[in-house]
N, C-alpha and C positions, 0 to 999 in steps of 0.2 A: 053135445057128444064129449064123453070125457078123454082123458089123454090114456087112456087103455084103447079107446078105442078107433083113434088115430091112425089113418093112414102110414106106413112106415116113411121115413127120410127118403128119397131118392137122390143121396149123394153124389153118384155120378152125372147124376141129370143137372144139379145146381151145382157143380165146377162147371163142367160144357158152358152152360148159361152165362153164368158168374166171369167165365175165362173170354167167351167172345165177346163180350161189352168191353171186356178192359183193353181184350188186344186191338179191339178198332178205337178205344179211346189214344193208348198210348201208341202202338206200335209192340212188336214183337221185342227190341231190342233194349227198350225201355221198361217192361213188365217184368215183375220179379214173382216167382213161385213165393215168397211170402206174401204179397201183397193181394195173388189169388188166393190162400187162403184165407188174408185177413177178412177179404169181400165175401166169402162163403160161411167162414166162422168156425172154422177148423184149424188143427194144428197141421205145420207144415207135414210132420211124417203122416199124417190123415191124406193129406192130398197125394204125396210120394205113394201113399199105399195103390191109389187109385192112376196113377200116370208117372211114366218111372225117371221123367225131365219137361222141359218146359217145351222141346221141340217136341215130342211124344202128343202131349196136349194141345197143342197149336194143331198137327196133325188131326186127334181127334175131333177136334173145332171144325175147322174144316170141310172134312169127310163127312160129320154128321150133317154139316147145312149141305152140301152135294147131295146129299140122301133124300133130302127134303126136295133138290129139286128135282131128281130122278123118279120119287113120286109123284110130282105134279105132272112131269112129263110123259110118265108111265098112264096116267090116268088121260091126261087131253089123248094119248096114241089110241088108247082102248075105245075110245069115244068114238072115233073116227072121224068118218065128216071132211071138207076139204079142205086141202092144205091152209087153205085161206081163212079157215075158220080156227084151225088145230094152231096159226101163228098167232092169231088173234089173245087166241086163249092163255100163251105163253106169256106175251106179255102183259095183256092185263091180270095176269096172276102171278107174275113176278115183280110186276109194279105197284100191286096191292099192298107190298108184306110193308112193313113199319121197318124204318130204316136200319136201325142195326140189324135187323135179320137179312135185308138186302145187302149193306157194308162187307157183311161176310163174304158173300160172292168175289169180293174185291181182295180180301186178305193175302190170299195163295201167293197173288199174283207181286203183291204191294209190298210182300214180305220174305220173296224167293230166296232173294241173295243171303238171307239169315239161315236159311237153313242149308243141313247138310246135301251133299248131291244125292243119297238116298231119299231124301225127303223128300228132293224138288220133283226124283221121278217118279217116286208115287204119287206124288200131287196132281204131275203134268199128265200121267197116265190114267189118274182116274178121271179128271177134268176132260181128257177128250174121248174118253171111251163111254163114258156115263153121261157128257153133259152135250162136247161137242157136237159127238157122232149122232145125237138123239135127235137134235135140230136141225141137223146134217138131214136126217132120215127122213125128218116130216118135208122139209125143202126138195130132196130130191125127190120123191114123191108125187108134188105135185109139178114139179116140172118135167117128167116123165108122165104123167096124165095131161100134159096141157094146160093144166090150171097156172101156172106161173110163166112165165120167160123162159127159152132155153136157155140159162149162165151157170156157168160154174156154179157147182150147189157148195162149194169151198167158199167162196168168196162172199158168194150170198149171205151163207151163215158168220163169218167173219164181220158184213155188212151189218147184222140185224143185231147181232150181238155186241159188237161197235157202238153203235146206236141207244140201247141201252144201258152201256156200261157206265157214263157221267152219272148216272140217275141214281147209284151203287156210292157214292160219293156226300158225304154230310153238308156239303156245300150250299146242295139243290133241294135242302127240304128241311122241317123237322123229322121228330123220329115217326109222323103221319104217314099214313099211306097216301101217297102223291093222287093229287087228279084224275082221275080219269081221262079227263082230257090229253093229260100226259102221253099217254099208251095211244090213244086215236091219234094223234098226231105222230107220233112215231112209225104209227100201223100206216097210216096216209101216205107217209113220205115213201114207207119202205115198199110198198106193195101199188103205189099208184105213181108214186114221182111226187116231185113241186109245178111240175109245165101243166097248166090250165088248158 
């Protein structure tokens, strides 16, 4: 394939991917738009053509990753099945991602203090509406159907997400997906408890 037949460069996507990795590695405050532009191989004006400022780019990175999670949740819910199977699909799905994709989930909470109140509200609202409430719906349906114990679905949802959250940090693995055994243990503890 010669140059005239190559697919056009998706600069917007390249910026999001590079920025996600750099935000994870350096954090919001330490990272400059100049560094992001250099990583992508574009000028700062080209970067600002796509994103007004660092906060807008950060929001785009967080919401882009949230869109991927939402698509996964929608796929799981559309497949139906018992709540236990849907929960297992969610845990295995999220923990099978490479670390740089899992770590993007924690970016918002980790860097929240550096964002404007409007950006904080936008992220919190999107996270609650598109992620938390979808997971809660799976658990609430399982509780209503008698598949799961009759517990507060909010507490159950936070407990499940809290069990996965540590695995969104670099200290827990290389960039490789986690072994399936990690997801299996989380599911066993969450769904069946530790008592033998």
